[in-house]
C-alpha positions as CSV (number, residue, x, y, z in Angstrom):
1,M,0.0,0.0,0.0
2,R,1.2,3.5,-0.8
3,R,2.5,5.4,2.2
4,L,1.7,9.1,2.4
5,T,4.6,10.3,4.4
6,A,6.8,12.3,2.1
7,L,3.0,13.1,0.8
8,R,6.3,14.5,2.1
9,G,9.0,15.8,0.4
10,A,7.1,18.8,-0.6
11,R,4.2,20.7,-2.7
12,Q,2.5,24.0,-2.9
13,L,0.7,26.7,-4.9
14,L,1.2,28.6,-8.1
15,G,-0.7,31.8,-8.8
16,L,0.3,33.5,-12.0
17,A,-0.6,37.2,-12.2
18,A,-1.7,38.3,-15.6
19,I,-0.6,42.0,-15.3
20,A,2.7,42.6,-17.0
21,R,5.3,45.1,-15.9
22,G,5.8,47.6,-18.6
23,A,3.9,48.7,-21.7
24,F,1.2,46.7,-23.4
25,W,3.1,46.6,-26.7
26,N,5.9,44.6,-25.0
27,K,3.5,41.6,-24.8
28,K,4.5,38.5,-26.7
29,P,1.9,37.8,-29.5
30,A,-0.5,35.0,-28.6
31,Q,-0.3,31.8,-30.7
32,D,-2.7,32.2,-33.6
33,A,-4.1,28.8,-34.3
34,A,-5.5,26.0,-32.1
35,A,-3.0,23.7,-33.8
36,A,-0.2,25.6,-32.3
37,A,-1.6,25.6,-28.8
38,P,0.0,23.4,-26.2
39,A,-1.7,20.4,-24.6
40,Y,-2.9,21.1,-21.1
41,V,-2.8,18.7,-18.1
42,L,-4.7,19.3,-14.8
43,T,-3.9,17.2,-11.7
44,E,-4.3,17.3,-8.0
45,E,-0.9,15.7,-6.9
46,H,2.2,16.5,-8.8
47,H,3.4,13.0,-9.8
48,H,0.0,12.4,-11.4
49,V,1.3,14.4,-14.4
50,L,3.7,11.5,-15.3
51,P,1.3,9.2,-17.3
52,H,-0.2,12.2,-19.1
53,L,3.2,13.5,-20.2
54,L,4.4,10.0,-21.2
55,A,1.2,9.7,-23.3
56,L,1.8,13.0,-25.0
57,V,5.4,11.8,-25.9
58,A,4.0,8.5,-27.2
59,E,1.4,10.4,-29.3
60,G,4.1,12.6,-30.8
61,K,2.8,15.8,-29.3
62,V,6.0,16.3,-27.3
63,R,9.3,15.1,-28.7
64,K,11.4,12.8,-26.5
65,R,14.1,14.3,-24.4
66,A,12.2,17.5,-23.9
67,T,13.2,20.4,-21.6
68,L,10.9,20.7,-18.6
69,V,10.6,24.2,-16.9
70,H,9.6,23.4,-13.3
71,L,7.8,26.3,-11.5
72,D,7.4,25.1,-7.9
73,S,8.3,25.8,-4.4
74,H,10.1,22.4,-4.2
75,H,12.7,20.8,-6.4
76,D,10.9,17.4,-6.6
77,A,14.3,15.9,-7.6
78,G,14.3,12.7,-5.8
79,L,14.8,9.2,-7.3
80,P,12.2,6.4,-7.0
81,S,13.3,3.7,-4.6
82,N,12.4,0.7,-6.7
83,W,11.0,0.1,-10.1
84,N,9.9,-2.6,-12.5
85,H,11.2,-0.5,-15.3
86,E,10.6,-3.2,-17.9
87,D,6.9,-2.6,-17.5
88,K,6.4,0.2,-20.0
89,E,2.7,0.9,-19.3
90,H,2.4,4.5,-18.4
91,D,-0.2,4.0,-15.7
92,T,2.1,1.4,-14.0
93,Q,4.8,4.1,-13.6
94,L,2.6,5.7,-11.0
95,A,3.2,2.7,-8.7
96,H,6.9,3.7,-8.4
97,T,6.7,7.5,-8.1
98,H,5.6,10.1,-5.7
99,I,5.4,13.9,-5.5
100,N,9.1,14.3,-4.8
101,N,10.6,11.9,-7.3
102,F,8.7,12.0,-10.6
103,L,11.0,14.4,-12.5
104,F,13.9,12.0,-12.8
105,A,11.5,9.2,-13.5
106,L,10.6,11.1,-16.6
107,G,14.4,11.4,-17.3
108,L,14.9,7.6,-16.8
109,L,12.2,7.0,-19.4
110,E,13.9,9.5,-21.7
111,A,10.8,11.7,-21.9
112,V,12.8,14.6,-20.4
113,E,16.5,15.5,-20.9
114,H,16.7,18.8,-19.1
115,V,14.9,20.0,-15.9
116,I,15.1,23.7,-15.1
117,F,13.9,24.5,-11.5
118,V,12.9,28.1,-10.9
119,E,13.3,28.5,-7.2
120,P,11.3,31.2,-5.3
121,P,13.1,33.1,-2.5
122,W,11.3,31.4,0.4
123,S,12.7,28.0,-0.8
124,R,16.4,27.7,0.2
125,Q,16.7,24.0,-1.0
126,C,19.0,24.6,-3.9
127,V,20.8,28.0,-3.3
128,S,24.2,26.4,-3.8
129,L,23.1,25.3,-7.3
130,H,21.8,28.7,-8.5
131,N,22.8,29.5,-12.0
132,R,24.4,26.1,-12.4
133,T,23.6,23.1,-14.5
134,K,24.6,19.6,-13.3
135,A,24.8,16.5,-15.5
136,L,23.2,13.6,-13.6
137,R,23.8,10.0,-15.0
138,L,20.7,7.9,-14.2
139,G,20.4,4.2,-14.6
140,F,19.5,0.9,-12.9
141,I,21.5,-1.6,-10.8
142,E,19.6,-4.9,-10.3
143,G,16.4,-3.1,-11.2
144,A,16.7,-0.2,-8.7
145,P,17.3,3.4,-9.9
146,R,20.7,4.8,-9.2
147,V,22.5,8.1,-10.0
148,S,26.1,9.1,-10.5
149,Y,27.4,12.7,-10.7
150,D,30.4,14.9,-10.1
151,A,30.0,17.8,-7.6
152,T,31.9,20.4,-5.7
153,P,31.5,20.4,-1.9
154,S,29.1,23.3,-2.1
155,E,27.0,21.6,-4.8
156,Q,26.9,18.4,-2.8
157,R,25.2,20.3,0.1
158,A,22.1,20.6,-2.2
159,L,22.5,17.3,-4.2
160,G,23.0,15.3,-1.0
161,G,19.5,16.2,0.0
162,F,18.0,14.8,-3.3
163,F,18.9,11.2,-3.0
164,D,19.3,8.5,-0.4
165,D,23.0,7.6,0.2
166,H,22.7,4.1,-1.3
167,Q,21.2,5.6,-4.5
168,V,24.4,7.5,-5.4
169,V,27.1,5.3,-7.0
170,D,30.5,6.0,-8.6
171,D,29.6,4.6,-12.0
172,L,26.9,3.0,-14.0
173,A,27.4,0.5,-16.8
174,E,24.4,1.9,-18.7
175,S,23.0,5.3,-18.1
176,V,21.0,8.2,-19.5
177,T,22.2,11.8,-18.8
178,V,19.7,14.3,-17.5
179,R,20.7,17.9,-16.9
180,F,19.4,19.7,-13.8
181,S,19.6,23.5,-13.7
182,V,18.5,25.8,-11.0
183,V,17.8,29.5,-11.4
184,A,16.5,32.0,-8.7
185,L,13.1,33.5,-9.5
186,S,14.6,37.0,-9.7
187,D,17.0,35.8,-12.4
188,A,14.6,33.6,-14.4
189,P,13.3,36.3,-16.9
190,H,16.9,37.1,-17.9
191,M,18.3,33.5,-18.0
192,I,15.5,31.2,-19.0
193,S,15.9,31.5,-22.8
194,K,19.6,30.7,-22.6
195,L,19.0,27.7,-20.4
196,V,16.2,26.3,-22.6
197,G,18.2,26.7,-25.8
198,D,16.7,26.7,-29.3
199,S,16.0,23.0,-30.2
200,S,14.1,20.8,-27.7
201,D,10.4,20.9,-27.1
202,V,9.4,22.5,-23.8
203,I,7.1,21.3,-21.1
204,L,5.9,24.1,-18.8
205,D,5.3,22.4,-15.4
206,V,3.4,24.7,-13.1
207,D,2.8,23.7,-9.5
208,L,0.3,26.2,-8.2
209,D,2.4,26.4,-5.0
210,A,5.0,28.4,-6.9
211,Y,3.1,31.5,-5.9
212,A,2.5,30.7,-2.3
213,T,2.9,27.6,-0.3
214,T,2.0,26.0,3.0
215,S,3.1,22.6,4.3
216,P,1.7,19.7,6.4
217,G,3.8,21.0,9.3
218,A,2.4,24.5,9.0
219,L,-1.2,23.1,8.8
220,A,-0.6,20.9,11.8
221,L,0.6,23.8,13.9
222,R,-2.5,25.8,12.8
223,S,-4.7,23.0,13.9
224,A,-2.9,23.0,17.2
225,G,-4.0,26.6,17.8
226,L,-1.3,28.8,16.4
227,D,-2.6,31.7,14.3
228,P,-1.3,32.4,10.7
229,G,0.7,35.5,11.8
230,T,2.6,33.5,14.5
231,I,3.3,30.7,12.1
232,R,4.8,33.1,9.5
233,R,6.9,34.8,12.1
234,L,8.3,31.5,13.3
235,Y,9.4,30.5,9.8
236,R,11.0,33.9,9.2
237,L,12.8,33.7,12.5
238,A,14.0,30.2,12.0
239,H,15.6,31.0,8.6
240,D,16.4,34.8,9.0
241,M,14.1,35.3,6.1
242,C,12.5,38.4,4.5
243,V,8.9,39.3,4.9
244,F,7.4,38.4,1.5
245,D,4.4,40.5,1.1
246,E,3.0,43.1,-1.3
247,T,6.0,45.4,-0.7
248,Y,8.6,42.9,-1.6
249,D,10.1,43.2,-5.1
250,F,10.5,39.6,-6.4
251,S,12.5,40.9,-9.5
252,Q,15.4,41.8,-7.2
253,P,17.9,39.4,-5.7
254,Y,17.2,37.9,-2.4
255,K,18.1,40.1,0.6
256,A,17.9,43.2,-1.6
257,P,17.4,46.6,0.2
258,N,13.6,46.1,0.2
259,C,14.0,43.0,2.5
260,K,12.2,43.6,5.8
261,A,13.8,41.3,8.4
262,E,11.8,39.8,11.3
263,P,12.8,41.5,14.5
264,L,14.3,39.3,17.2
265,G,12.9,41.3,20.1
266,S,14.6,42.6,23.3
267,G,17.8,40.9,24.0
268,P,19.3,37.5,24.1
269,V,17.8,34.6,25.9
270,T,20.1,31.6,26.7
271,R,19.1,28.0,26.2
272,R,18.8,27.6,30.0
273,R,16.1,30.3,30.1
274,V,13.8,28.5,27.6
275,A,11.0,27.0,29.5
276,D,11.2,23.3,30.0
277,E,7.8,22.7,28.3
278,L,9.1,24.5,25.2
279,R,12.7,23.4,25.0
280,D,12.1,20.2,22.9
281,V,9.9,22.2,20.5
282,V,12.5,25.0,20.1
283,D,15.3,22.5,19.7
284,S,13.4,20.7,17.0
285,A,13.0,24.0,15.1
286,E,16.7,24.8,15.5
287,R,17.8,21.5,14.1
288,A,15.6,21.8,11.0
289,S,16.8,25.4,10.3
290,S,19.1,26.3,7.4
291,I,21.1,28.8,9.5
292,T,23.1,28.7,12.8
293,W,21.0,30.2,15.6
294,T,22.2,32.7,18.2
295,D,20.8,32.9,21.7
296,A,18.8,35.9,20.7
297,R,17.2,34.0,17.9
298,R,16.4,31.0,20.1
299,G,14.9,33.4,22.6
300,A,12.8,35.1,20.0
301,V,11.4,31.7,18.9
302,A,10.7,30.7,22.5
303,A,9.0,34.0,23.2
304,T,6.8,33.6,20.1
305,L,5.7,30.1,21.2
306,R,5.2,30.9,24.9
307,P,1.6,32.1,24.6
308,F,0.7,28.8,22.9
309,S,2.5,26.6,25.4
310,S,-0.7,24.8,26.6
311,Q,-1.9,24.2,23.0
312,L,1.4,22.8,22.0
313,Q,1.6,20.4,25.0
314,A,-1.9,19.2,24.1
315,S,-1.0,18.4,20.5
316,F,0.6,15.0,19.9
317,N,3.9,14.6,18.1
318,V,4.5,18.4,18.2
319,E,8.3,18.2,17.9
320,E,7.9,16.3,14.6
321,K,5.3,18.8,13.4
322,M,7.7,21.7,14.2
323,K,10.6,20.0,12.4
324,Q,8.7,19.3,9.2
325,F,7.3,22.9,9.3
326,I,10.7,24.5,9.5
327,A,12.4,22.1,7.1
328,Q,10.0,22.7,4.2
329,P,9.5,25.9,2.1
330,F,6.8,28.1,3.4
331,N,5.2,31.4,2.4
332,D,1.4,31.7,2.5
333,N,1.1,35.5,2.4
334,A,-1.6,36.4,-0.1
335,G,0.1,39.8,-0.5
336,A,3.0,38.2,-2.3
337,V,0.9,36.6,-5.1
338,A,0.8,39.6,-7.4
339,G,4.5,40.3,-7.2
340,V,5.5,36.7,-7.8
341,G,3.0,36.7,-10.7
342,K,4.8,39.5,-12.5
343,V,8.1,37.7,-12.5
344,L,6.6,34.4,-13.5
345,R,4.7,36.1,-16.4
346,E,8.0,37.6,-17.7
347,T,9.6,34.2,-17.4
348,I,6.9,32.3,-19.2
349,N,6.7,34.9,-21.9
350,K,10.3,34.1,-22.9
351,L,9.6,30.5,-23.6
352,E,9.3,29.1,-27.2
353,R,8.2,25.7,-28.4
354,V,5.9,25.0,-25.4
355,R,4.1,21.8,-26.3
356,A,2.6,20.9,-23.0
357,V,1.5,22.9,-19.9
358,T,0.6,21.3,-16.5
359,A,-1.3,22.9,-13.7
360,V,-1.0,21.1,-10.3
361,R,-3.2,21.8,-7.3
362,S,-0.9,20.2,-4.7
363,P,-3.1,19.4,-1.7
364,F,-1.4,20.3,1.6
365,Y,1.0,22.6,-0.2
366,A,-1.0,25.0,-2.3
367,P,-2.9,27.0,0.4
368,A,-6.6,26.0,0.1
369,E,-7.7,29.6,0.8
370,L,-5.8,31.0,-2.1
371,L,-6.2,28.2,-4.6
372,S,-9.1,29.5,-6.6
373,V,-7.5,33.0,-7.0
374,I,-4.2,31.6,-8.1
375,E,-5.6,28.9,-10.4
376,C,-7.8,31.5,-12.2
377,Q,-4.8,33.8,-12.6
378,A,-2.8,30.9,-14.0
379,F,-5.4,29.9,-16.5
380,G,-5.8,33.5,-17.6
381,L,-2.1,33.8,-18.1
382,F,-2.1,30.7,-20.2
383,R,-4.7,32.2,-22.5
384,E,-2.8,35.5,-22.7
385,I,0.5,34.0,-23.7
386,F,-0.5,30.9,-25.7
387,G,-3.9,32.0,-27.1
388,D,-7.1,30.0,-27.3
389,G,-7.1,26.4,-28.2
390,G,-5.6,23.1,-27.1
391,A,-7.2,20.2,-25.1
392,L,-7.3,19.9,-21.3
393,R,-6.6,16.4,-20.0
394,Y,-7.2,15.0,-16.5
395,H,-7.9,11.6,-15.0
396,D,-11.1,10.2,-13.5
397,G,-11.7,11.8,-10.1
398,V,-10.4,15.3,-10.9
399,R,-13.2,17.9,-10.7
400,A,-11.9,20.2,-13.3
401,N,-14.0,23.1,-12.3
402,R,-14.0,22.7,-8.5
403,T,-12.2,26.1,-8.2
404,G,-14.6,27.8,-10.6
405,C,-11.7,28.7,-13.0
406,L,-12.5,26.5,-16.0
407,A,-14.1,29.4,-17.9
408,R,-10.7,31.2,-17.7
409,H,-8.8,28.3,-19.3
410,P,-7.9,28.6,-23.0
411,H,-8.8,25.0,-24.0
412,D,-11.0,24.2,-26.9
413,D,-12.3,21.0,-25.2
414,H,-11.7,19.2,-21.9
415,D,-12.3,15.6,-20.9
416,T,-11.0,12.8,-18.6
417,V,-8.6,10.4,-20.1
418,G,-10.0,7.6,-17.9
419,A,-9.0,6.0,-14.6
420,F,-5.4,5.4,-13.5
421,R,-5.1,2.4,-11.2
422,H,-2.5,4.0,-8.9
423,I,-4.4,7.2,-8.2
424,E,-6.7,7.7,-5.2
425,T,-9.5,9.8,-6.4
426,M,-10.7,11.1,-3.0
427,E,-9.9,14.8,-2.5
428,L,-7.4,15.3,0.3
429,R,-8.5,17.8,3.0
430,E,-6.3,20.0,5.1
431,E,-8.3,19.2,8.2
432,D,-7.0,15.6,7.9
433,V,-3.4,16.7,8.1
434,D,-2.8,15.2,11.6
435,D,-4.2,11.9,10.7
436,L,-2.3,11.6,7.4
437,F,1.1,12.9,8.4
438,F,1.6,12.8,12.1
439,S,-0.2,9.8,13.6
440,E,1.9,8.7,16.6
441,E,0.1,5.4,16.9
442,E,1.6,3.7,13.9
443,S,4.8,1.7,13.9
444,D,7.2,1.1,11.1
445,E,6.4,-2.7,11.2
446,V,4.7,-3.8,7.9
447,V,2.0,-6.4,8.3
448,E,-0.9,-7.8,6.3
449,A,-4.5,-6.5,6.9
450,R,-7.3,-8.5,5.3
451,F,-10.8,-7.2,5.3
452,V,-13.9,-9.4,4.9
453,N,-17.3,-8.1,3.8
454,D,-19.6,-10.7,5.4
455,G,-22.6,-8.4,5.0
456,D,-25.2,-8.2,2.3
457,E,-24.2,-4.9,0.6
458,D,-21.1,-3.4,-0.9
459,V,-18.8,-1.5,1.5
460,D,-15.9,0.8,1.0
461,I,-12.5,0.1,2.6
462,Y,-10.7,3.2,3.9
463,W,-7.2,3.7,5.1
464,R,-7.4,6.7,7.4
465,V,-9.5,9.1,5.2
466,L,-8.6,7.5,1.9
467,K,-10.9,5.2,0.1
468,L,-8.9,2.3,-1.3
469,E,-11.4,-0.2,-2.6
470,T,-15.1,-1.0,-2.9
471,L,-15.7,-4.5,-1.6
472,E,-18.7,-6.5,-2.8
473,A,-20.7,-8.6,-0.4
474,G,-19.0,-11.9,0.3
475,K,-15.6,-10.7,-0.9
476,E,-12.3,-10.2,0.8
477,T,-9.3,-8.0,0.1
478,A,-5.8,-7.6,1.7
479,F,-3.3,-4.8,2.0
480,E,0.2,-4.4,3.3
481,T,0.1,-1.6,5.9
482,T,1.8,-0.7,9.2
483,A,0.9,-2.0,12.6
484,G,-1.3,0.5,14.5
485,S,-2.7,2.1,11.3
486,R,-6.4,3.0,11.3
487,W,-8.8,1.5,8.8
488,S,-12.6,1.5,8.4
489,F,-15.5,0.0,6.6
490,R,-17.8,2.7,5.2
491,R,-20.9,3.2,3.1
492,G,-21.2,6.7,1.8
493,D,-20.5,9.1,4.7
494,D,-21.3,6.5,7.3
495,V,-18.5,4.7,9.2
496,L,-19.8,1.2,9.8
497,K,-16.8,-0.2,11.6
498,S,-13.3,1.1,12.6
499,V,-10.3,-1.0,13.3
500,R,-6.7,-0.5,14.3
501,V,-4.4,-3.0,12.7
502,G,-2.6,-5.3,15.1
503,R,1.0,-6.4,15.2
504,A,0.5,-10.0,14.0
505,A,2.0,-10.8,10.6
506,R,-1.5,-11.3,9.3
507,N,-4.6,-9.6,10.7
508,V,-8.2,-10.2,9.5
509,Y,-11.2,-8.0,10.1
510,A,-14.7,-8.8,9.2
511,L,-17.5,-6.2,8.9
512,Q,-20.1,-8.1,11.0
513,G,-18.3,-11.1,12.4
514,Q,-15.4,-11.1,14.9
515,S,-12.1,-9.5,13.8
516,L,-9.4,-12.1,13.7
517,D,-5.8,-11.4,14.7
518,A,-4.9,-14.1,12.2
519,H,-3.2,-16.6,14.4
520,P,-2.0,-19.4,12.2
521,V,-4.4,-22.2,11.3
522,E,-3.0,-25.8,11.5
523,M,-4.3,-27.6,8.4
524,T,-4.0,-31.3,7.7
525,F,-4.3,-32.9,4.2
526,V,-6.6,-35.8,3.2
527,T,-5.6,-35.9,-0.5
528,P,-4.3,-38.5,-2.9
529,S,-0.6,-39.1,-2.5
530,D,0.0,-38.4,-6.2
531,A,-2.0,-35.2,-6.3
532,R,-0.4,-31.8,-7.0
533,V,-1.2,-29.4,-4.2
534,V,-0.9,-25.6,-4.6
535,F,-1.8,-22.6,-2.5
536,D,-2.8,-19.1,-3.5
537,V,-2.4,-16.0,-1.1
538,G,-3.7,-13.6,-3.7
539,E,-0.7,-13.5,-6.0
540,G,-1.2,-16.6,-8.1
541,E,-0.8,-20.3,-7.4
542,V,2.4,-21.6,-5.8
543,E,3.1,-25.4,-5.6
544,Y,3.3,-26.8,-2.1
545,E,6.4,-28.9,-1.7
546,G,6.2,-29.8,1.9
547,D,5.4,-33.1,3.5
548,R,1.6,-33.6,3.5
549,A,1.9,-36.3,6.1
550,H,2.3,-33.4,8.6
551,P,0.1,-30.4,9.3
552,V,0.9,-27.1,7.6
553,E,0.7,-23.6,9.1
554,T,-1.6,-21.4,7.0
555,Y,-3.7,-18.3,7.5
556,H,-7.2,-17.0,7.0
557,G,-8.0,-16.3,3.3
558,H,-5.4,-18.6,1.9
559,V,-6.8,-20.8,-0.9
560,W,-5.6,-24.4,-1.4
561,R,-6.2,-26.6,-4.4
562,A,-5.4,-30.1,-5.4
563,Y,-5.1,-31.4,-9.0
564,D,-4.7,-34.9,-10.4
565,M,-2.0,-36.0,-12.8
566,M,-4.0,-34.8,-15.8
567,G,-4.4,-31.3,-14.3
568,N,-8.1,-31.8,-13.3
569,L,-9.2,-30.0,-10.2
570,L,-9.9,-32.5,-7.4
571,G,-10.9,-29.9,-4.8
572,S,-10.4,-26.4,-3.4
573,F,-10.3,-25.2,0.2
574,T,-10.4,-21.6,1.5
575,V,-9.1,-21.2,5.1
576,N,-11.6,-19.5,7.4
577,A,-10.0,-18.7,10.7
578,A,-13.4,-18.3,12.3
579,E,-13.9,-22.0,12.0
580,G,-11.1,-22.9,14.4
581,H,-7.3,-23.2,14.6
582,R,-7.3,-26.8,13.3
583,Q,-8.8,-27.5,9.9
584,E,-8.7,-30.2,7.2
585,F,-8.3,-30.0,3.4
586,R,-10.1,-33.1,2.1
587,T,-10.6,-34.1,-1.5
588,E,-12.1,-37.2,-3.2
589,L,-9.7,-40.1,-3.0
C-alpha cells in the first residue's frame, strides 16, 4: 500500500498574475491557431502528471528528451526507490513514483532530458546550485534506480538532499544523462531563454504552490491553535528570512534593500532560560533550520511560542510537526501573489516551443484559501500567452471546475482520459493533516491486513481518510500496511466499523463477524498421494512442496487446491480462521 509520508517531500501553490510590468506593446503575441496551442494537463498531486506526459510523448505531441521548466516551491528531484522498469505501461509508472521523485522518473524514461527548476526566495533548498547546470547520470542496478554525478562540496550540500545515500554510485554500466539546472526566481526572466536553448520541445510544469505555499507541518501547527501570523513569524525567525508581502520586489535578488527582516525582540535569551515545556519544540525547530542560531534568535522563537504553550503540549507529536514545518519551504502570504506573478509572467513569456502545460493543485502545499484565486490567474495567463485552443486532459476523479476557474482556461475542449489504477480519487482535505502525516500510533512494522465483507451490501474500505477499494458482499481484500494504522468499513458518509491493525504478521477484520488477529491455522491434508497441491495467497498459485503427512501452518483467506496427474481440479479449500485453529483439506480419494 502506498504510504503518504513524504506526501512528504514537498508541494504547494502557483498563482500566475496576468498583469505585465511595462507597456502593453511589449507583450508576446498569442499563438494564432489552435493547432499551435499546447496540450494542457490538470492534476491534484504533482506526480499524477507523469502518465499524461508519457502519453503526450508517445502520441508525438511532445518530442522525446524535452526540456521541462519546473515552476514550484520544491525541487521534486528525488529518485524512485524501486521500479519494475521493464513494464512500459504509463499507468504502471505511478506505482513507483511520488510527488518528490517523478521528474527524474521522466528522465529515466527519456521523456525529459533537461529539468530547469525556478526557485522562489522562500525556498532555500538549492541555493548552492543557483545559475548552475549539473549532469546527472541515471540508470539501474539490479532493477533499482541509481545516480552518478560529479559535484563540488558546495554543490553536494544541495544534491546530497536529493537522494538516499545508497542511490548514489560511482559509475553505471548503462545510463542516460539528465541535466538539472537551478535559477532563482529573480534571475529567471533574464536567463530562461539561454537555459532552454533553441532546439528541444518545452514542457511548462506549473505547480500552483510556486506562488504561495504552505506545508503539512504548518497546517498541523495551525490545527494545534497557532494563528497564521505567528506561524509566518516562526518561519522567518528560523531562517532569518525576509517578509514576503505586497511590498517585496521579487524581481530583485534575495536580501535586496527592500527586504524587511523579522525583529528578534529585546535581547538574548540563553538556552537555559527557555521554559522546560518548550525546550524540545524549540530544539526541534533549530535542528531543522538552514542557519546557525544565536541565543537571541532562540529566545525570540521561544517567546513567540510561549503564549501557545498549553496548546502545543496538548498536540501530539508536536516536535515532529515543528521539524517538518521548519524544514519545508513556506510562504502563504496572499500579498506576495501579485509580485510573484509579475516575474513568472515575464519568465513564461520568454519560452518558445511550449508543447505541454501542466497545472497542479498540490493538496497540503498550495494554500486552500488561495487556490481559486491563483488557479484562475494561471489559467488567464495561459490564455494571454498561448492564445485560445488546445485540449485539457485529466484523469477520473479530478473535478476540473471545483475552483470555478474552468471558464478562464484557453482550452477548446476538456475531458477525462479515464482512470489510473494507482491514483486515489478522493480529494485530500487540510483538516485531515494530523491523521495523514503525524499519527503517533503507527509503527514502522509492515503487516498484512485482510478485510472481509460478510454483509449483504457493498462497502468501501478506507485507510485513514482515503478510500482504497469497494468490496462486494461476500468478498475479501488484503493490503500491506503498518501495525497501528487506522482502517474502516464505510458506506457513503457512514463509518460502519473502525479497526486499528494489530502487530501480528496477518490480521483479519470482518464487517459483521469477529475480527481475527490471524493466528495461524493448523491444516491437515486428506488428499491422494500423487495429487499436486498448490496454495494461493492472492498473488497466483504456488506449488506446495512440503510433507503432506504433517500439518501445515496457513492463514485466513489462503486458498488451497489439489489437481490430479491430468491437471483436473480435485478440490479447493479456503481457510476461514473463524472455524477454528485446526482444519482439514479433504478431496475425493
